[in-house]
Residue, then its C-alpha position, 0 to 999 in steps of 0.5 A: m446717703i439715703e439711696f446708699w442705705t436703701n441699697m444695703e443688704f446683709a449676707n449673714k443676718e443671723f448675727f443680728w440675734l446678738f443684739p438682744g445680748l447687748g441689751f442684757l449687758i446694758f441692763w446688767h451694767f446699771f443693775s450691778l452699780n449698787w450691787y458691787s459698789g462699796s461705801l466710804r465715809y468722808s467728813s466732807i464731800k467738797s473734794l468730790a463735788k466736781s468729780s466726773y469719774g462716774v460719768f466717764n465710766h458710763v461713757l466708757f461703757f457706751v463706747r464698748i456697746l457701740s463698738l460691739s454693735a459695730l462688730i455685730l453689723a460687720l459680722a452680718r456682712p453688709q453689702t451694697s447692691l449695684s444693678w443696671q439693665n440692658v433694655s432691648e425693645e422690638g417696636i412696631d411700624i405703624v401707618l395711620a391712613l386718615d380720610i380727610s373728605g368733606s363728609m369728615l366735617a360732619e358734627d356727629l362727633k365733636p367738634n367734627r369727625l376729622e378733629a375728633s379723629k386727629n385728637v384721638a390719634i395724637d394721644f395714640i401716637l404719644n402713648r407709643p414712644t418706641d414705635r415708628i409711626g407714619l401718616v397718609v391722608y386721603s380724599g379723592e387722592s392720597f399722599t404721605q403727610c409724614p413717613i414712618t418715624t420715631d420723631h413723634a413731635v414732628l409727626v404730631n405737628l404735621f398731624k395738627d396741620i391736617k384739614n379738609g381741602m388739602i387735596e381734591d375731594g372724594t373718597a379713595i379708600g383703595m388709594g389711601l390704603s395702598t399708599a400706606v402699604n407703600r410706606l411699609k413694604d420695605s420695613d424690616a419690622k416684625s410687625k407692620v400695621i395700618i389703621l385705616l379710618t373712613d366715614g363713607f364708601n370708596t368713590t374714586g381712585a385707580i386701586p379698589p379697596l380689596t385689591a389694596a388689601e391683597i397687596a397689604k397681605a402680600f407684604n405681611v401688613r395687618v390692617y385695622t379699619i375704623g368706620v366713623g359716624t353715628n347711626g342714622q343721620a348726621p349734621y353737616p355744615a353748609k354755607d348759604i349764599f350769604g356765607r352763613t353756616q347752616y346745617q342739613y341732616l344727611p344719612v350716614k353711609i359707611d361701607e362696613k362690608t368692605m371695611k370688614e373684608i379688608a380687616s379679614i384679609t389682612g388679619g386685622n379687625y374692623f371697629r365702628a365709632t359712633n361717638n367720641r368715647k367709642l373712637k377713643l376706646i377703639y384706639e385703646e383696644i388697638d394699642k392693647l392688641e399691638k404692644s411692643k415687645t420689651q426684653i430686659t436683662e438685669y445685671r447685679k453687682k455686690n460690694e462688701v462694705f463691712w470693713p469700715l464697721a470692723l475698723i470702728a469696732a476695733f478702734g472703739l474696743l481698743l480705746e475703751f481698753i486703754l482708757r479703762y486700764t490707764a486714766f480710768r483704772t479702778i483700785t480693787 
């Protein structure tokens, strides 16, 4: 019922100006009671004590007022508005290429680079429900952890399973990028994007990073590159001969020159994340740069609903007329 009235519109609102006239009728009704009333003397008023004529006279008047109110609302032509939308969304195909080499266990990001990268990427995935997203991991070699899909629940679960040691150690940036391109080359999406994250230099792999970038360009794939690691030195956990975890501080070395060239060749951008907050802001920036296109077509249908009010007005006025000139007829 509430939704019905919130969707109500009036086509001829100018008839609402008649309501002040009803206010004048109410005023005149009570003002004229004493003005036009005559008086009779009775020896006793016991026979009139239980008379309810005056009360019914007021009731009939208010029936008239309510009927006229319904008539005014009917003349204003109330309409219900039914609207619906057809939404067509043009999603983006995205592949996340994540470095899972041993250096990603450094704890300059908390709890470490790998876990921080996973957590921020998962938030990124959940904020893009209309896009197809896939996952490639690489270290000394690369493989597809999840093809591009809109089933983000499955993708997130596979993301959570990622850990260092799944594949041979090393940093094959070119292989990771080329595998990601391979997942997108047959995509019919108008926008194809790779987010490539690493914390070091390319140390292995059959395909150099810049060659992979040229391949990406050939398939109209845009690459955003992210270098992860603090400035200076970072703590790396290591086991001693007794199995205890000890930390050694090693210099952070990221091939920013190559990362920038990859982004430049493919029309993307390079970002540097030195802490958790900056990494989160980088993904938010990419999210803004790669927005899905949404086209909304709205349809509206109006239904006239003045007939019930018109019938109420007609019935009320007819009832008031019949009672006033039959059961409650006055003598003049």
